[in-house]
C-alpha positions as CSV (number, residue, x, y, z in Angstrom):
1,M,-10.8,-20.7,17.7
2,D,-11.5,-18.3,14.8
3,Y,-14.2,-15.4,15.8
4,S,-14.2,-14.2,12.7
5,K,-16.7,-16.7,11.5
6,L,-19.1,-15.4,14.3
7,T,-21.4,-12.7,13.1
8,L,-20.9,-10.5,15.8
9,F,-17.2,-10.9,15.2
10,H,-17.5,-9.7,12.0
11,G,-19.2,-7.0,12.6
12,L,-16.9,-5.6,15.4
13,A,-13.8,-6.3,12.9
14,E,-16.1,-4.6,10.5
15,R,-16.4,-1.6,12.7
16,M,-12.6,-1.5,13.7
17,R,-11.7,-1.7,10.2
18,Y,-13.6,1.7,9.3
19,I,-12.4,3.2,12.8
20,A,-8.7,2.8,11.5
21,E,-9.5,3.8,8.2
22,R,-11.0,7.0,9.3
23,Q,-8.4,7.4,11.4
24,G,-5.7,7.7,8.6
25,V,-8.4,10.1,6.7
26,L,-8.4,12.4,9.8
27,A,-4.7,12.1,10.0
28,Q,-4.1,13.1,6.2
29,N,-6.3,16.3,7.0
30,I,-4.4,17.6,9.9
31,A,-0.8,16.3,7.4
32,N,-1.9,18.9,5.1
33,V,-3.6,21.7,7.5
34,N,-1.1,24.2,5.8
35,T,-1.6,23.2,2.2
36,P,-2.9,25.5,-0.5
37,G,-6.6,24.4,-1.7
38,Y,-6.8,21.4,0.5
39,I,-10.4,20.2,1.0
40,A,-10.6,18.5,4.4
41,K,-12.3,15.1,3.8
42,D,-14.2,12.7,6.1
43,L,-15.5,9.3,5.4
44,K,-19.3,8.3,5.1
45,P,-21.2,7.7,8.3
46,V,-21.9,4.2,8.7
47,D,-25.1,3.6,10.9
48,F,-23.7,-0.1,12.3
49,A,-27.2,-1.0,13.7
50,K,-29.2,-0.2,10.6
51,V,-26.4,-2.5,8.7
52,L,-27.4,-5.1,11.2
53,T,-31.4,-4.7,10.9
54,H,-30.8,-4.7,7.2
55,H,-29.1,-8.0,7.1
56,E,-31.1,-9.5,9.7
57,A,-33.7,-10.1,7.4
58,K,-31.2,-11.9,5.6
59,L,-30.2,-14.4,8.2
60,G,-31.0,-18.0,7.0
61,M,-29.6,-21.1,7.9
62,A,-26.2,-21.2,10.3
63,I,-23.3,-22.1,8.2
64,T,-22.0,-25.7,10.1
65,N,-20.0,-26.9,7.1
66,P,-17.7,-25.3,5.2
67,G,-19.2,-26.2,2.1
68,H,-22.0,-24.0,2.7
69,V,-22.0,-20.6,1.3
70,Q,-21.6,-17.2,3.5
71,P,-23.4,-14.5,1.8
72,A,-20.7,-11.5,1.7
73,L,-21.8,-8.1,4.0
74,Q,-21.9,-5.3,1.9
75,S,-19.3,-2.6,3.2
76,N,-19.4,1.5,2.0
77,F,-17.7,2.9,4.7
78,Q,-14.9,3.1,2.1
79,E,-16.7,6.2,0.4
80,V,-14.8,9.6,1.5
81,K,-16.8,12.8,1.0
82,K,-15.9,16.3,0.7
83,K,-16.5,18.3,4.1
84,R,-17.9,22.1,3.0
85,S,-16.7,24.6,5.8
86,F,-16.8,28.5,6.2
87,E,-13.7,28.5,7.3
88,T,-11.6,28.7,4.5
89,T,-8.3,30.1,4.2
90,I,-7.1,32.7,1.5
91,N,-5.5,29.5,-0.3
92,G,-8.5,27.7,-0.5
93,N,-7.4,25.6,2.5
94,N,-10.7,24.3,4.8
95,V,-9.0,22.0,7.1
96,V,-9.9,23.5,11.1
97,L,-7.3,22.2,13.3
98,E,-9.5,22.1,16.5
99,E,-12.2,20.4,14.3
100,Q,-10.1,17.6,13.2
101,M,-8.9,17.0,16.9
102,Q,-12.2,16.6,17.9
103,K,-12.9,14.0,15.4
104,L,-9.6,11.8,16.5
105,S,-11.0,12.2,19.9
106,E,-14.4,10.7,18.9
107,N,-12.9,8.2,17.0
108,D,-10.1,7.0,20.0
109,G,-13.5,6.8,22.1
110,N,-15.2,4.6,19.1
111,F,-11.9,2.5,19.3
112,Q,-11.4,1.9,23.0
113,Q,-15.3,1.1,23.3
114,T,-15.4,-1.3,20.4
115,S,-12.3,-3.3,21.8
116,A,-13.5,-3.5,25.0
117,L,-16.6,-5.2,23.8
118,Y,-14.5,-7.6,21.6
119,K,-12.5,-8.1,24.6
120,K,-15.6,-9.0,26.6
121,M,-17.4,-11.3,23.7
122,V,-14.0,-13.4,23.3
123,G,-14.5,-13.7,27.2
124,L,-17.9,-15.1,27.0
125,V,-17.3,-17.2,24.2
126,K,-14.6,-18.6,26.1
127,L,-16.6,-19.2,29.2
128,A,-19.3,-20.5,27.1
129,T,-17.4,-23.2,25.4
130,G,-15.4,-23.8,28.5
131,A,-11.7,-22.6,27.1
132,N,-11.2,-20.2,29.6
133,A,-7.8,-21.7,30.8
């Protein structure tokens, strides 16, 4: 079964994509901890509850035919912002390793939570459809 056609699974997949992209940005910050003039970056936070509420009003009929037009959800979490910090070294680098490690840990927790929710939802859909063999 193609779960990506279900709205909830699409939202969970977008959240996983956001988490993966943030992991890459944070890893890049850590890799450049000693690069002169490097400014730490982070992804713009996305309030997924607000995105769902925003699109909830736009939800229309269910797509029951492949010929129906499905609206694309806007995703703005690719935007990268520069972080201001008071802890800037003499060479202009403002990466604080402890802060980056804390963000990585937070990102890992978000990944664990989202993947557990995805697994639970797959189990519920299989149970509801009788495909739980």
